[in-house]
N, C-alpha and C positions, 0 to 999 in steps of 0.2 A: 502493500499500499503506500502510495506517495501523496503527501498534502500539496495541494496547489497553492500557488501564490496568492496574496490578499485580493488581487485584482479579480480573481474568480470566486470569491466567497458569495454565498447565497444568504440573504437575510442576516447578513453579519456573522455567518458561520463558515469555516473552513469546507471546501470541497476536496474531495480525494478520488484517486482512481486505483482500483485494486485488480490484481491478476490472480486467479486461482487456477491449479491444474487439476485435470482428472481424466480417467480413461476407463473404458468398461469393454468386456469381452462380449462374444456373441457365441452361444452354443447351447447344448442340451439343457444346461442349467440356467438359461435365461441371459441376463446381460449383467454378470458379476463385475464388481469393481476389480481394475488391475493395476499393478504398479506402474507409476508414470512418474517421470521427473521432468519438470518443465525447463530445468536448466541450472547452470551453477549461479551462485549470486550475482556475479558481474552480469551474465547473459540476463538474469531476469531484471536487473536494474537497467540495462539497455532497453528491454521490451517496455518497461514501465515508462522510460523518458520518452520512448518513441510514441507511446499511447498518450502520454501527458501532453506532449508538444502538439499532438494531432487534435486532441480534445480543445486545448487552449486556442488553437487557431480558429477551430469552428466556433467556440463560444466568444470569440473576439476579446479574450483576455490574456493574450500571449505576451510574455515579456519582450524586450528588444532583441534579446539573444536566446537561443533554445536552452532549455535545462541540460545540465550535464553533471556527472559525477565529478566531485572534487576532493574526495577523501577516500580513503580505504574502508572496508568493512572491518568493524572491530567485533570479534566473536570469540567464544570460549572453545578450545578444542575439547572434544569429549571422546574417550575411548568406546563407550557404550551408551547406546540411546535408550536403554531401559530405564524407567522411571524408578528413582530410589530415594533414600533420605541421606541428607535434606536434598530436596529437588533443585536441580540446577545448581548446586553447590552453595545455595543461599541458606545461611544458618537459620535453624527454626522452622524452616518451610518443610514440614513432615506430614506425610499421609501413610495410612494404612492400606497399601495397595493389595496385600494378600499375595499368596504364593501363585506362582505361574500366571501372574497377571499378564495382560497384552498392552499395558500402559507403556507409552514412549514419551519421552521428554524431547523438547526441541528448545535448545538455547539459542537465543536471537543476539542481538546487538547488547554490549555490555560497555558502556561508556558513560560520561558525566551527565548526558542529556537524554539517555534512553537506555532501558534494560528491558528485555522480555523474556518471558520463560513460559512455555506452553506445554500442556499434556494432552496426547490424543490416545484414543483406544483403537488399536489395530487388530482387526480379524479378516483372515482370508475370504476375499470374495465379496467384501462390504466396504464402503467409503470410510476413511478414517474419520472418527467421531471426535470432535472437540470435547475434552474433559474438564480441563482448568486453564486459565490463563492468569498471569501476573506481569503487570507493566508499570514501570516508572517513566513518566514523560516529563522531562525538565525543559523542553523547548515549547515556547508560548503557542505556537501554531499547533503542535501536537496536544497540548494541554488543554486547548479549547475545543478539541473534539469531544472531550467529556462533559461539556456544558450541559446542563438540563438533567443530569442523572442524579438520583437520590444520593446524598453524600453522608459520610460518616462511617466509622469502622465497622458499624454493624451492616451496612450496605456495600462494603467492599471498595469504598472510594473515599480517599483523604486527599484534600487539596490544601496545599501550603505555600509558602515562598522559601526557596532555598538559595542562599547568596545573592538575593535580589531577582531570582527567575521564579515565575510561577511553576509549580511542580505538582503533578498528581501522581498518586500511587493507587492503583487499581488491582483487584483481585476477584476472581470469579470461579467457583468449583460447580461444575454442571450436575445434573442428576445422579450420574453414576458415581462421582466422587463426594457428593454432598454428604456431610456427617462423616467423613473418613479422615479429616484433618486431626492431628495430634498435638495437644490434647483437645482441640477444637477447632472448627473452621475459623472462627473469628480470631483467635489465637495465631494461628497460622499466618492470616492476612497481617495482624499486628507485628508478627515477627518478620514479615516480608518488608513492611514498611521501615521498622527499626534497623533492619540489616542492611538495606540499601541505603537508608538515610546515612549511616555511619560510613559506608563505603565511599559516597559522593561528598562527604564532610557537611552534611545537612543535620539540622538539630532532628533528633529522632522523634517522628511523630507530631511535629509542629503542627498547629492548626487542626489536630484531630478532634 
């Protein structure tokens, strides 16, 4: 997902362009979901930028120069994609996944203005099912995407200011993992907020 420039805002809120991948087979079992990789991170970024630049031209909100990538992707290398404890190496983010579970973690960007950690349920022949998401957004444009959602630790959304920047901490456990947080779902979200706050040098839980 890429957030478009301010000129493309609608009713004062940011617009985004999102690309997702998917593939299905065709046989006696119907049309089961099949493994499919849309591309490497740089390739996906180029596809997103091509789509964004086209959309902005059609919407008459394109900047003077086309958008381009100006910095490398910052990620955490993982030896194993299985969801474990703590999740995504974030202290205190712990779930009871159970033995032999098909939950897989996806560690995304980890830097001072964005951190993402996702969990999906993977089963043969079915699409990946989102199971949990945790996000720290310390960029004003990204933080604005959460406007209008219920706020507070009980809702999994804390908005604060860190080093002069609007910062949002968001967490959500889907129906499959709801109630599996250790010692509780709310405590897991609070641990996420406190752990990431310490990492980026922000007061833990300010504005909660």
